[in-house]
C-alpha positions as CSV (number, residue, x, y, z in Angstrom):
1,M,-0.1,0.2,0.1
2,K,2.4,2.4,-1.3
3,G,0.1,5.3,-1.6
4,E,-0.6,5.8,2.5
5,K,1.5,8.5,3.8
6,L,4.1,7.6,6.5
7,E,2.4,10.4,8.9
8,D,-0.9,9.0,8.0
9,L,0.2,5.5,9.2
10,K,2.1,6.9,12.3
11,R,-1.2,8.3,13.7
12,I,-2.5,4.7,14.0
13,P,-2.0,4.3,17.6
14,I,-0.2,0.6,17.2
15,F,2.0,1.8,14.7
16,S,2.8,5.1,16.5
17,A,6.1,3.8,18.0
18,L,7.6,2.8,14.6
19,N,10.2,5.3,12.8
20,D,9.9,5.9,9.2
21,E,12.2,2.9,8.3
22,E,10.2,0.6,9.8
23,L,6.7,2.0,8.6
24,K,8.2,1.7,4.9
25,E,8.9,-2.1,5.8
26,I,5.3,-2.7,6.8
27,Q,3.6,-0.6,4.1
28,S,3.9,-3.7,1.5
29,Y,1.6,-5.9,3.8
30,L,-1.0,-3.4,4.2
31,S,-4.2,-3.0,1.5
32,K,-7.3,-0.5,1.5
33,E,-11.2,-1.5,1.3
34,N,-14.1,1.0,1.1
35,F,-17.5,-0.1,2.6
36,K,-20.5,1.2,1.8
37,K,-23.4,2.2,4.4
38,K,-24.9,-0.6,5.9
39,Q,-22.4,-2.9,4.3
40,E,-21.1,-6.2,6.1
41,I,-17.6,-6.3,6.5
42,F,-17.5,-9.6,8.2
43,S,-20.1,-11.8,10.3
44,E,-20.0,-13.7,13.1
45,G,-18.5,-17.0,12.6
46,D,-16.5,-16.3,9.4
47,P,-13.0,-17.2,9.5
48,S,-10.8,-14.5,10.9
49,D,-8.7,-13.8,7.9
50,W,-8.3,-10.1,8.2
51,F,-7.3,-7.3,10.9
52,Y,-9.0,-3.9,10.1
53,I,-8.0,-0.7,11.1
54,L,-10.7,2.2,10.2
55,I,-9.2,5.3,8.7
56,N,-12.6,6.8,7.8
57,G,-16.1,6.5,8.8
58,K,-18.1,4.7,11.3
59,V,-18.2,0.7,12.4
60,K,-20.5,-1.2,14.7
61,I,-19.8,-4.4,16.1
62,T,-23.0,-6.2,16.8
63,K,-24.3,-9.5,18.1
64,M,-28.1,-10.8,18.1
65,S,-29.9,-11.2,21.5
66,V,-31.8,-14.4,22.1
67,D,-35.0,-12.8,21.3
68,G,-33.7,-11.7,17.8
69,R,-32.5,-8.2,18.7
70,E,-29.1,-6.7,17.3
71,I,-27.3,-5.3,20.0
72,I,-24.3,-3.0,19.3
73,I,-21.6,-4.0,21.7
74,E,-18.8,-1.8,20.5
75,L,-18.8,1.3,18.2
76,I,-15.1,2.1,16.1
77,S,-14.2,5.2,15.2
78,P,-10.7,6.3,13.6
79,P,-8.3,5.3,13.8
80,D,-9.2,2.1,16.2
81,F,-8.7,-1.5,14.8
82,F,-11.5,-4.3,15.0
83,G,-11.2,-8.2,14.5
84,G,-8.2,-8.1,16.3
85,F,-8.7,-10.8,18.9
86,A,-10.2,-13.5,16.8
87,V,-7.3,-13.2,14.3
88,L,-4.6,-13.0,17.0
89,K,-6.2,-16.4,18.5
90,G,-7.2,-17.9,15.1
91,F,-10.8,-18.5,15.8
92,P,-13.8,-17.5,13.9
93,Y,-15.1,-13.8,14.3
94,P,-17.4,-13.7,17.3
95,A,-19.6,-10.8,16.4
96,N,-20.5,-8.8,12.9
97,A,-18.6,-5.7,11.8
98,V,-21.0,-3.6,9.7
99,A,-20.3,-0.1,8.0
100,M,-22.6,2.7,9.6
101,E,-21.5,5.2,7.2
102,D,-19.3,5.0,4.1
103,S,-16.0,3.7,5.5
104,N,-12.5,3.3,4.7
105,V,-10.2,0.5,6.3
106,I,-6.8,-0.7,6.0
107,K,-6.8,-4.3,6.5
108,I,-4.0,-7.0,7.2
109,S,-4.1,-10.9,6.4
110,R,-3.6,-12.9,9.5
111,H,-0.4,-14.3,7.9
112,N,1.1,-10.7,7.8
113,L,-0.2,-9.4,10.8
114,L,1.4,-12.3,12.7
115,K,4.7,-11.1,10.6
116,I,4.7,-7.7,11.7
117,I,4.2,-8.4,15.3
118,D,6.8,-10.9,15.2
119,R,9.3,-8.4,13.6
120,F,7.8,-5.5,15.8
121,P,7.0,-6.5,19.3
122,N,5.9,-3.2,20.4
123,V,2.6,-3.6,17.9
124,M,1.9,-6.6,20.0
125,Y,2.1,-4.6,23.4
126,D,-0.1,-2.0,22.1
127,M,-2.7,-4.1,20.8
128,A,-2.8,-6.3,24.0
129,A,-3.0,-2.9,26.1
130,N,-6.1,-1.8,23.7
131,L,-7.8,-5.1,23.7
132,G,-7.5,-5.2,27.6
133,D,-9.3,-2.0,27.8
134,R,-12.0,-3.1,25.4
135,I,-12.6,-6.2,27.4
136,R,-13.2,-4.1,30.4
137,E,-15.7,-1.9,28.6
138,F,-17.4,-4.8,27.4
139,H,-17.5,-6.2,30.8
140,D,-18.8,-2.8,32.0
141,T,-21.3,-2.6,29.2
142,L,-23.2,-6.2,29.8
143,K,-23.1,-5.5,33.1
144,N,-24.9,-2.2,33.0
145,I,-27.5,-4.0,30.5
146,A,-28.2,-6.6,33.2
147,L,-28.4,-4.3,36.2
148,E,-28.9,-0.7,35.6
149,R,-31.9,1.5,34.9
150,V,-32.3,2.5,31.1
151,E,-31.6,6.0,32.3
152,S,-28.3,4.9,33.6
153,R,-27.5,2.9,30.7
154,I,-28.1,5.9,28.1
155,A,-26.0,8.2,30.5
156,A,-23.2,6.0,31.0
157,L,-23.0,5.5,27.0
158,L,-23.2,9.2,26.5
159,L,-20.5,9.5,29.0
160,K,-18.2,7.0,27.3
161,L,-18.7,8.4,23.9
162,A,-18.2,11.8,25.3
163,D,-14.7,10.2,26.6
164,K,-13.7,8.9,23.3
165,T,-14.9,11.3,20.6
166,G,-15.8,14.2,22.5
167,E,-14.9,17.6,21.6
168,K,-14.9,20.2,24.4
169,K,-16.0,24.0,23.7
170,D,-16.8,26.2,26.6
171,K,-18.8,24.1,29.0
172,T,-20.2,21.6,26.6
173,I,-18.9,18.2,24.9
174,L,-19.9,17.7,21.1
175,I,-20.0,14.2,20.7
176,N,-18.5,13.7,17.3
177,M,-20.3,11.0,15.8
178,R,-23.9,10.8,14.3
179,L,-26.0,8.5,16.3
180,T,-29.6,7.4,15.7
181,K,-31.8,6.6,18.4
182,Q,-31.9,3.1,16.9
183,D,-28.2,3.2,17.4
184,I,-28.1,4.3,21.0
185,A,-31.1,1.7,21.6
186,E,-29.1,-1.1,20.0
187,M,-26.3,-0.3,22.3
188,V,-28.0,-0.2,25.6
189,G,-30.4,-3.0,25.0
190,T,-33.5,-1.2,25.1
191,T,-36.4,-0.3,22.4
192,V,-36.2,2.9,20.3
193,E,-39.2,4.1,22.0
194,T,-37.9,4.1,25.2
195,T,-34.7,5.7,23.9
196,I,-36.4,8.7,22.3
197,R,-38.5,8.9,25.8
198,V,-35.2,9.3,27.8
199,M,-33.4,11.5,25.4
200,S,-36.3,13.8,25.2
201,K,-36.1,13.8,29.0
202,F,-32.5,14.6,29.0
203,K,-33.1,17.2,26.6
204,K,-36.0,19.1,28.5
205,S,-34.1,18.8,31.7
206,G,-31.2,20.9,29.9
207,F,-28.5,18.1,30.0
208,I,-28.1,17.5,26.3
209,D,-29.0,19.1,23.0
210,D,-29.2,18.3,19.2
211,K,-26.5,19.9,16.9
212,D,-26.2,18.7,13.3
213,G,-27.5,15.3,14.2
214,K,-25.0,14.9,17.0
215,V,-25.4,15.0,20.7
216,L,-24.4,18.1,22.7
217,I,-23.8,17.3,26.1
218,K,-24.5,20.4,28.1
219,D,-24.3,19.3,31.8
220,I,-22.1,16.4,32.1
221,N,-22.3,16.7,35.8
222,A,-26.0,15.9,35.5
223,L,-25.3,12.6,33.7
224,E,-22.7,11.6,36.0
225,S,-24.9,12.0,38.6
226,I,-27.6,9.8,37.1
227,V,-24.6,7.1,36.5
228,Y,-23.2,7.6,40.0
229,P,-26.0,8.6,42.3
C-alpha cells in the first residue's frame, strides 16, 4: 500500500512507535478497502482472515440477542482497529462488523499481521493494551444492560462516547459521531421508543441538545449523577 503517507500511518496508535524505515517495511503488508453504508464487513462465525484498521467512517460491532434483537457491543471510530482478538487467536469472528456510514479501512491478512508483530513486538504490546481496555468496557456494558436502569445505561453510554470522541467547547462536549435513536437503543439493550423517551427527558432537563445530528452534552455533571448517584 504505497499510497498511504508515513505520517498517516504514524497516527495509527499501534504503529505510532515505529520509525519511518520500519513503517516503510510494513507498507507492503497493508491494503485498502472501502465499504458502503450498511455493508457487512464480516459476519459472526466467518474465518478471521483479516485484521482491520478504520481510517474514515464508523463501524458497529454487533451480536444478536436471544430474542432476535441486534445489540451493538462496540462502536469503532478512526483510527481504531477491529477483528484483532479473533485474528490473533485464530478462531472465527465472534460478532458482526457493519459499516454505519461510508467507511475506509486498512486491512492486514492474519499471516502478515503475525509477521509484523513478530518483527515489531511493540505493535503486539500496544494491541494487547488496547484489547484489555476493550474487554473491560465490554464487561461493563454487559453489567449495565443486566443491572442498571435505562436512564443510567443511556447516560453511561453518552459519557463513554464523550470521553472517546468528545470535542470540548466552553462548558459543553460535542459527541463527534452521528447516532440515531436506533443506534443508541441497540447499544444499551432497549427499545427505540424508550430511547426516544429518555433522550427527550434529558433534553428537556437541559442535560443534552442536538447539533447537526450529533449529541451535545450541556451538563456532564447531571449525567454523571445519574450514573453515579
